[in-house]
C-alpha positions in Angstrom: -41.7 38.4 203.6 -38.3 39.8 204.7 -36.6 37.5 207.1 -35.9 40.2 209.7 -39.5 41.3 209.6 -40.7 37.8 210.0 -38.6 37.1 213.0 -39.5 40.4 214.5 -43.2 39.7 214.2 -42.8 36.1 215.5 -40.8 37.4 218.5 -43.4 40.0 219.4 -46.2 37.4 219.0 -44.3 35.0 221.2 -43.8 37.7 223.9 -47.5 38.5 223.9 -48.4 34.8 224.1 -46.1 34.3 227.0 -47.5 37.4 228.8 -51.0 36.1 228.2 -50.1 32.6 229.6 -48.4 34.2 232.6 -51.4 36.2 233.4 -54.2 33.7 232.6 -53.0 30.1 232.3 -49.7 29.2 234.1 -51.0 28.7 237.6 -54.2 27.0 236.6 -52.5 24.6 234.3 -49.8 23.8 236.9 -52.4 23.1 239.6 -54.3 20.8 237.2 -51.3 18.8 236.1 -50.1 18.5 239.7 -53.2 16.3 240.3 -52.0 13.9 237.6 -48.6 13.1 239.1 -49.8 9.7 240.1 -51.4 8.8 236.8 -50.1 6.1 234.4 -48.9 8.8 232.0 -46.5 10.2 234.6 -43.9 7.4 234.1 -44.2 7.8 230.4 -43.4 11.5 230.4 -40.6 10.9 232.9 -38.9 9.0 230.1 -39.9 11.4 227.3 -38.4 14.3 229.2 -35.0 12.7 229.1 -34.8 13.5 225.4 -34.5 17.2 226.3 -31.2 16.7 228.0 -28.6 18.6 226.0 -25.5 16.7 227.0 -26.2 13.7 224.8 -26.7 15.9 221.7 -23.6 17.9 222.5 -21.5 14.8 222.8 -23.1 13.2 219.8 -22.5 16.3 217.6 -18.8 16.4 218.6 -18.3 12.6 218.0 -20.1 12.9 214.6 -17.8 15.8 213.6 -14.6 14.0 214.8 -15.4 10.7 213.1 -16.5 12.1 209.8 -14.4 15.3 209.3 -11.8 13.7 207.0 -14.0 11.6 204.7 -17.7 12.6 205.0 -17.9 16.4 205.1 -21.7 16.5 205.1 -22.0 14.4 208.2 -19.1 16.3 209.9 -20.9 19.6 209.2 -24.2 18.1 210.5 -22.4 17.1 213.7 -21.0 20.6 214.1 -24.4 22.1 213.4 -26.0 19.8 216.0 -23.4 20.8 218.6 -23.6 24.5 217.7 -27.4 24.9 217.8 -27.9 22.9 221.0 -25.0 24.8 222.7 -26.3 28.2 221.5 -29.9 27.6 222.6 -28.8 26.1 225.9 -26.4 28.8 226.8 -28.9 31.5 225.9 -31.6 29.8 227.9 -29.3 29.5 230.9 -28.3 33.2 230.7 -31.9 34.3 230.6 -32.8 31.9 233.4 -30.4 33.4 235.8 -31.2 37.0 234.8 -35.0 36.5 235.0 -35.0 34.4 238.2 -38.5 33.0 237.7 -39.9 30.8 240.4 -40.5 27.2 239.4 -44.0 25.7 240.0 -42.6 23.8 243.1 -42.2 27.1 244.8 -45.8 28.0 244.1 -47.0 24.7 245.6 -44.8 25.1 248.7 -44.6 28.8 249.4 -47.1 30.4 246.9 -44.1 32.1 245.2 -45.0 33.1 241.6 -43.1 35.6 239.4 -39.6 36.9 239.0 -36.7 37.8 241.3 -33.9 38.8 239.1 -30.4 37.4 239.2 -31.0 34.2 241.1 -28.7 31.2 241.0 -30.8 28.6 242.9 -32.4 26.0 240.6 -35.9 26.7 242.0 -35.6 30.2 240.6 -34.6 29.2 237.0 -37.9 28.3 235.4 -37.9 30.8 232.5 -37.3 29.7 229.8 -37.4 25.9 229.7 -34.0 24.5 228.7 -35.3 21.1 227.8 -37.8 22.7 225.5 -35.1 24.8 223.8 -32.9 21.7 223.3 -35.8 19.5 222.0 -37.0 22.1 219.5 -33.6 23.1 218.3 -32.9 19.4 217.4 -36.4 19.1 215.9 -35.8 22.2 213.7 -32.4 20.9 212.7 -34.0 17.6 211.5 -36.8 19.5 209.7 -34.3 21.7 207.8 -31.9 18.9 206.8 -34.4 16.1 206.3 -37.8 17.8 205.3 -39.4 14.4 204.9 -39.1 13.8 208.6 -40.2 17.3 209.7 -43.7 16.2 211.0 -42.2 13.4 213.1 -39.4 15.7 214.3 -41.7 18.5 215.5 -44.1 16.0 217.1 -41.3 14.5 219.0 -39.9 17.9 220.0 -43.2 19.2 221.2 -43.8 16.0 223.1 -40.6 16.6 225.0 -41.6 20.2 225.6 -45.1 19.2 226.8 -43.5 16.7 229.2 -42.1 19.7 231.2 -45.6 21.0 231.7 -47.1 17.6 232.5 -44.4 16.9 235.1 -44.9 20.4 236.5 -41.3 21.3 236.1 -42.2 24.4 234.2 -45.1 26.7 233.4 -46.7 26.9 230.0 -45.0 30.3 229.3 -41.6 28.8 230.1 -42.1 26.1 227.6 -43.4 28.5 224.9 -40.3 30.7 225.3 -37.9 27.8 225.4 -39.5 26.2 222.3 -39.3 29.4 220.4 -35.7 30.0 221.4 -34.7 26.5 220.1 -36.5 27.0 216.8 -35.2 30.5 216.2 -31.6 29.8 217.2 -31.4 26.8 214.8 -33.0 28.7 212.0 -30.7 31.6 212.3 -27.5 29.5 212.6 -28.6 27.5 209.5 -29.4 30.5 207.3 -26.4 32.6 208.3 -23.7 29.8 208.4 -24.6 26.2 207.8 -27.0 26.4 204.8 -24.3 26.9 202.2 -22.0 24.4 203.8 -24.6 21.6 204.0 -26.4 22.1 200.7 -23.2 22.1 198.6 -22.0 18.7 199.9 -22.0 15.6 197.7 -23.7 13.6 200.5 -26.7 16.0 200.5 -27.1 15.7 196.8 -27.1 11.9 197.1 -29.7 12.0 199.9 -31.9 14.2 197.7 -31.7 11.8 194.8 -32.5 8.9 197.0 -35.8 10.6 198.1 -37.0 10.9 194.5 
C-alpha cells in the first residue's frame, strides 16, 4: 500500500476512534479509574508515568550525539534521531494542546467541565493530546525501527506509560489514543524521510545486524 494512503487511512481511523471514545468512553473510564486512586497499583503507575517525561530523552539524545559524533556515526545519528522525534512529537502535542483547550479530568471531577475551550494556556485545559503518551510511543517506535528484535518489549513499555496517564486520571482515553498515534507517526515519518538512509548505511548498524544472526 502506498505510504501516503496508509497514513491517511490510519489518521482517519484514529480520528474516528477518538470521537467514539470522547462520546462513549472517556467520562465513564475516568470515573472508574478515579475509584482506584488508593489502590496498590497507584504507586506503581506513578513511577511508570515518569518514563513519559520528554526532558530526559532530549538530554540523552543530545549527549549521545555530542559524545559519539566524531568516532561513532551510527550512535551519533541515533542520538540525533532520538532528540528530533521526541522534540517533534512534543512540540506538536503542545501546539495542539493550547489550540484545542480540552479540559482535563480534574475539571470534570471538580466542576463538571468536559469538552473544549479553544486557545487556553492553563494546565487544566491542556488535556488533548497526551504529551507523555506521545513521548513514550515516539521512543518505542524508534526502538522498534532500529532494533526490531526489541519491538515487542518497546511497544509494551510505551503503551504501559500511555496507560498510566489513564490510570492516574491525568488524561482521558481519547487524549492517550491521539498522543500515542502522534508519537508513532512522527517517528515513522522522520525515519523514512531523513534518518533511514543515514542509519542503515552506517558500519555500526551492519555490525549489529551480523551479531543478531
